[in-house]
C-alpha positions as semicolon CSV with decimal commas, in nm:
position;residue;x (nm);y (nm);z (nm)
1;M;0,079;-2,178;-2,132
2;V;-0,010;-1,830;-2,009
3;A;-0,052;-1,571;-2,284
4;Y;0,025;-1,201;-2,260
5;Y;-0,222;-0,974;-2,438
6;S;-0,235;-0,599;-2,469
7;S;-0,606;-0,521;-2,497
8;D;-0,814;-0,717;-2,752
9;Y;-0,840;-1,086;-2,683
10;D;-1,066;-1,380;-2,762
11;V;-0,930;-1,689;-2,594
12;K;-1,076;-2,021;-2,481
13;C;-0,942;-2,321;-2,294
14;Q;-0,813;-2,598;-2,525
15;L;-0,943;-2,885;-2,312
16;D;-1,251;-3,060;-2,450
17;T;-1,413;-3,081;-2,108
18;C;-1,388;-2,703;-2,057
19;K;-1,542;-2,585;-2,384
20;T;-1,887;-2,563;-2,226
21;Y;-1,767;-2,348;-1,934
22;P;-1,756;-1,969;-1,962
23;V;-1,439;-1,761;-1,941
24;I;-1,401;-1,561;-1,619
25;T;-1,232;-1,218;-1,617
26;D;-1,068;-1,107;-1,292
27;S;-1,035;-0,729;-1,325
28;E;-0,850;-0,681;-0,996
29;R;-0,570;-0,922;-1,084
30;G;-0,582;-0,851;-1,457
31;E;-0,633;-1,215;-1,550
32;V;-0,870;-1,427;-1,762
33;L;-0,945;-1,770;-1,616
34;C;-1,110;-2,085;-1,746
35;G;-1,438;-2,142;-1,563
36;G;-1,391;-2,519;-1,572
37;C;-1,034;-2,602;-1,468
38;G;-0,923;-2,261;-1,340
39;L;-0,632;-2,231;-1,585
40;V;-0,501;-1,876;-1,627
41;L;-0,549;-1,803;-1,998
42;V;-0,451;-1,435;-2,007
43;Q;-0,267;-1,218;-1,756
44;N;-0,135;-0,862;-1,731
45;L;-0,444;-0,706;-1,883
46;D;-0,443;-0,330;-1,926
47;D;-0,644;-0,135;-1,672
48;V;-0,914;0,043;-1,870
49;S;-1,092;0,193;-1,569
50;H;-1,158;0,565;-1,523
51;D;-0,831;0,756;-1,494
52;T;-0,789;1,130;-1,452
53;R;-0,525;1,357;-1,312
54;S;-0,608;1,633;-1,068
55;Y;-0,378;1,909;-0,952
56;S;-0,610;2,077;-0,703
57;S;-0,889;1,979;-0,466
58;E;-1,143;2,148;-0,693
59;E;-1,030;1,949;-0,997
60;F;-1,040;1,628;-0,795
61;M;-1,394;1,695;-0,679
62;K;-1,498;1,773;-1,036
63;N;-1,338;1,462;-1,188
64;A;-1,411;1,209;-0,915
65;R;-1,721;1,000;-0,973
66;T;-1,805;0,941;-0,607
67;G;-1,593;1,207;-0,436
68;P;-1,333;1,146;-0,165
69;G;-1,410;0,947;0,146
70;T;-1,512;1,141;0,453
71;S;-1,250;1,167;0,725
72;L;-1,230;1,330;1,066
73;T;-0,880;1,452;0,981
74;M;-1,029;1,694;0,728
75;F;-1,154;2,019;0,879
76;D;-1,481;1,985;0,686
77;K;-1,484;1,601;0,701
78;G;-1,439;1,591;0,323
79;L;-1,774;1,759;0,253
80;S;-1,643;2,076;0,093
81;T;-1,843;2,331;-0,102
82;V;-1,713;2,327;-0,459
83;I;-1,815;2,592;-0,710
84;G;-1,751;2,455;-1,057
85;T;-1,571;2,601;-1,355
86;D;-1,704;2,880;-1,579
87;K;-1,925;2,647;-1,783
88;D;-2,288;2,552;-1,759
89;S;-2,437;2,200;-1,751
90;T;-2,423;2,171;-2,130
91;G;-2,054;2,263;-2,146
92;K;-2,105;2,612;-2,288
93;S;-1,905;2,904;-2,152
94;L;-2,082;3,147;-1,923
95;S;-2,122;3,511;-2,001
96;S;-1,876;3,761;-1,857
97;K;-2,136;3,890;-1,611
98;T;-2,213;3,541;-1,482
99;K;-1,840;3,461;-1,453
100;Y;-1,795;3,769;-1,239
101;E;-2,083;3,665;-1,014
102;F;-1,938;3,316;-0,965
103;N;-1,595;3,458;-0,889
104;R;-1,755;3,671;-0,619
105;L;-1,933;3,362;-0,486
106;R;-1,602;3,175;-0,460
107;T;-1,447;3,468;-0,273
108;W;-1,733;3,490;-0,024
109;D;-1,734;3,113;0,017
110;Q;-1,377;3,137;0,143
111;R;-1,447;3,440;0,362
112;S;-1,764;3,295;0,514
113;K;-1,590;2,998;0,674
114;S;-1,630;3,008;1,049
115;R;-1,346;3,067;1,293
116;K;-1,380;2,711;1,417
117;T;-1,330;2,577;1,065
118;T;-1,013;2,782;1,020
119;S;-0,868;2,663;1,352
120;L;-0,948;2,300;1,269
121;S;-0,771;2,337;0,936
122;K;-0,454;2,463;1,106
123;A;-0,474;2,198;1,379
124;F;-0,509;1,905;1,140
125;T;-0,227;2,039;0,923
126;L;-0,007;2,022;1,232
127;L;-0,140;1,674;1,310
128;H;-0,043;1,542;0,966
129;G;0,305;1,690;1,009
130;M;0,346;1,511;1,343
131;K;0,224;1,189;1,185
132;T;0,512;1,202;0,938
133;K;0,769;1,278;1,208
134;I;0,685;0,994;1,448
135;G;0,549;0,745;1,192
136;V;0,206;0,643;1,319
137;P;-0,065;0,469;1,112
138;D;-0,371;0,643;0,970
139;N;-0,615;0,491;1,219
140;V;-0,423;0,653;1,506
141;V;-0,436;0,993;1,334
142;E;-0,810;0,947;1,277
143;N;-0,855;0,868;1,646
144;A;-0,645;1,173;1,744
145;A;-0,864;1,396;1,524
146;Y;-1,174;1,256;1,693
147;I;-1,031;1,333;2,040
148;Y;-0,935;1,687;1,933
149;R;-1,288;1,750;1,801
150;K;-1,422;1,642;2,141
151;I;-1,179;1,888;2,304
152;V;-1,310;2,170;2,087
153;S;-1,672;2,075;2,155
154;A;-1,602;2,069;2,531
155;K;-1,449;2,420;2,503
156;L;-1,117;2,315;2,654
157;T;-0,909;2,522;2,411
158;R;-0,920;2,846;2,610
159;G;-0,585;2,918;2,775
160;R;-0,415;2,627;2,598
161;T;-0,212;2,622;2,279
162;M;-0,323;2,435;1,972
163;A;0,008;2,248;1,949
164;S;-0,012;2,111;2,303
165;L;-0,373;1,994;2,262
166;I;-0,301;1,826;1,929
167;S;0,006;1,659;2,085
168;A;-0,198;1,542;2,383
169;S;-0,468;1,405;2,151
170;L;-0,208;1,216;1,946
171;Y;-0,046;1,069;2,258
172;A;-0,386;0,958;2,390
173;A;-0,463;0,796;2,053
174;C;-0,129;0,615;2,061
175;R;-0,208;0,484;2,410
176;Q;-0,552;0,365;2,302
177;N;-0,409;0,181;1,999
178;N;-0,098;0,053;2,182
179;I;0,149;0,234;1,953
180;P;0,472;0,276;2,155
181;R;0,539;0,651;2,159
182;T;0,662;0,831;2,469
183;L;0,571;1,177;2,590
184;D;0,917;1,296;2,490
185;D;0,865;1,169;2,134
186;I;0,533;1,349;2,102
187;A;0,664;1,668;2,267
188;E;0,961;1,681;2,030
189;A;0,743;1,621;1,723
190;G;0,491;1,885;1,829
191;N;0,759;2,134;1,946
192;V;0,597;2,174;2,289
193;E;0,734;2,145;2,642
194;R;0,690;1,809;2,808
195;R;0,556;1,980;3,121
196;I;0,281;2,158;2,926
197;L;0,199;1,841;2,733
198;S;0,162;1,642;3,056
199;R;-0,059;1,911;3,208
200;D;-0,293;1,927;2,909
201;L;-0,301;1,548;2,885
202;R;-0,418;1,519;3,245
203;T;-0,684;1,780;3,176
204;I;-0,836;1,608;2,873
205;I;-0,824;1,266;3,043
206;K;-1,022;1,409;3,335
207;K;-1,266;1,625;3,137
208;L;-1,334;1,373;2,858
209;S;-1,323;1,065;3,086
210;L;-1,072;0,888;2,863
211;N;-0,968;0,536;2,957
212;L;-0,605;0,494;2,853
213;N;-0,458;0,150;2,900
214;Q;-0,098;0,103;3,004
215;Y;0,150;0,041;2,725
216;D;0,266;-0,312;2,650
217;T;0,628;-0,308;2,767
218;T;0,735;-0,561;2,504
219;S;0,660;-0,310;2,227
220;F;0,923;-0,074;2,375
221;I;1,178;-0,358;2,382
222;A;1,132;-0,412;2,009
223;K;1,150;-0,038;1,938
224;I;1,467;0,028;2,142
225;S;1,649;-0,284;2,022
226;N;1,576;-0,207;1,656
227;N;1,698;0,151;1,693
228;M;2,018;0,036;1,866
229;K;2,065;-0,253;1,619
230;L;2,097;-0,518;1,889
231;S;2,106;-0,885;1,801
232;E;1,793;-1,096;1,784
233;K;1,916;-1,317;2,069
234;T;1,951;-1,013;2,294
235;K;1,599;-0,907;2,209
236;R;1,461;-1,255;2,286
237;D;1,651;-1,272;2,614
238;A;1,509;-0,932;2,710
239;F;1,158;-1,066;2,646
240;D;1,233;-1,363;2,876
241;I;1,371;-1,134;3,148
242;L;1,065;-0,912;3,128
243;K;0,834;-1,216;3,146
244;K;1,010;-1,336;3,461
245;C;0,981;-0,987;3,612
246;E;0,607;-0,990;3,546
247;N;0,579;-1,330;3,711
248;E;0,768;-1,195;4,014
249;K;0,532;-0,893;4,013
250;I;0,807;-0,630;4,022
251;T;0,683;-0,440;3,715
252;A;0,371;-0,295;3,880
253;G;0,391;0,082;3,904
254;K;0,722;0,098;3,717
255;H;0,786;0,308;3,408
256;P;0,735;0,072;3,108
257;V;1,013;0,232;2,902
258;A;1,257;0,214;3,193
259;Q;1,164;-0,149;3,252
260;A;1,218;-0,232;2,884
261;A;1,552;-0,046;2,872
262;A;1,676;-0,221;3,189
263;S;1,577;-0,564;3,053
264;L;1,758;-0,492;2,727
265;Y;2,064;-0,364;2,913
266;I;2,091;-0,684;3,120
267;A;2,032;-0,903;2,812
268;A;2,302;-0,714;2,620
269;I;2,551;-0,764;2,905
270;L;2,471;-1,136;2,927
271;N;2,526;-1,175;2,550
272;G;2,854;-0,986;2,548
273;E;2,726;-0,672;2,378
274;K;2,904;-0,400;2,572
275;M;2,685;-0,092;2,571
276;S;2,676;0,176;2,837
277;Q;2,369;0,272;3,031
278;K;2,406;0,621;2,883
279;K;2,335;0,487;2,532
280;F;2,021;0,315;2,654
281;S;1,926;0,636;2,834
282;N;1,966;0,849;2,520
283;E;1,769;0,606;2,308
284;S;1,484;0,545;2,552
285;G;1,454;0,896;2,694
286;V;1,486;0,766;3,052
287;S;1,766;0,878;3,285
288;D;2,057;0,640;3,335
289;V;1,996;0,651;3,712
290;T;1,646;0,506;3,661
291;I;1,782;0,235;3,430
292;R;2,053;0,152;3,686
293;N;1,798;0,119;3,966
294;R;1,562;-0,095;3,758
295;A;1,852;-0,318;3,644
296;A;1,972;-0,362;4,003
297;L;1,622;-0,465;4,115
298;I;1,589;-0,714;3,828
299;K;1,930;-0,871;3,903
300;K;1,852;-0,900;4,272
301;T;1,507;-1,051;4,218
302;L;1,603;-1,297;3,942
303;G;1,947;-1,378;4,086
304;L;2,137;-1,267;3,775
305;S;2,502;-1,173;3,761
306;D;2,715;-0,998;3,495
């Protein structure tokens, strides 16, 4: 029988064959196991590891034992200069003159940051805001920060806005990691014009020699169907229609979002889910004329009828 203990415990397995085996403590799971038979003797142990609360970056740096992990999404990569509190190494308070000197040092530490550091701080603040809006994982944001740093190093920021370059970097990172986000999604999240975003994206692809793979069309089918709350059968039928289109080689050079929306539209019609092309257009960001043309081509090639 598993026992529940608060903190102090001294427990051993009751089997005679296990008395010679040591007791194993699993700190991650909070359990004490028998080294012989593997029986859980104690569970739900209290976590007695180091625990502190920090309400500012300076307090966190002071209390953390190893410091935060370095990240490209931080303007200083997590290697900040931290001037401690008004106490010396022995814990004694400093004199008023020394306190004044350290306060001046903190002030000049803030003022001495380069212009590049200030611009990176603003850019990555915008990047984290866009991450929340469109819901992308941390590895994509890290990749976008890396691309933006390459843009700054290549001196491509002149004549271009920070928002458009950050948006272009995030879209390129989404393409590299196969995260289905359209140009319209990125432009809306970054509050930039789609035309400017496309222009800056072409520039950084050419100047940085980026190799962006085409999106997997099936990922857009899952995204659109989930947003429109279509049935699972409709989604599966759309996958089958798209697979047949790829076998017939009619997807080459076609817009992946339009192809996914047209496949979903045909699958919805075949399953009796009456939805207009306008709804698919609003959800996918592709014009209803494009969806109509793609759907007509799919029906003609596969021999489908309503």
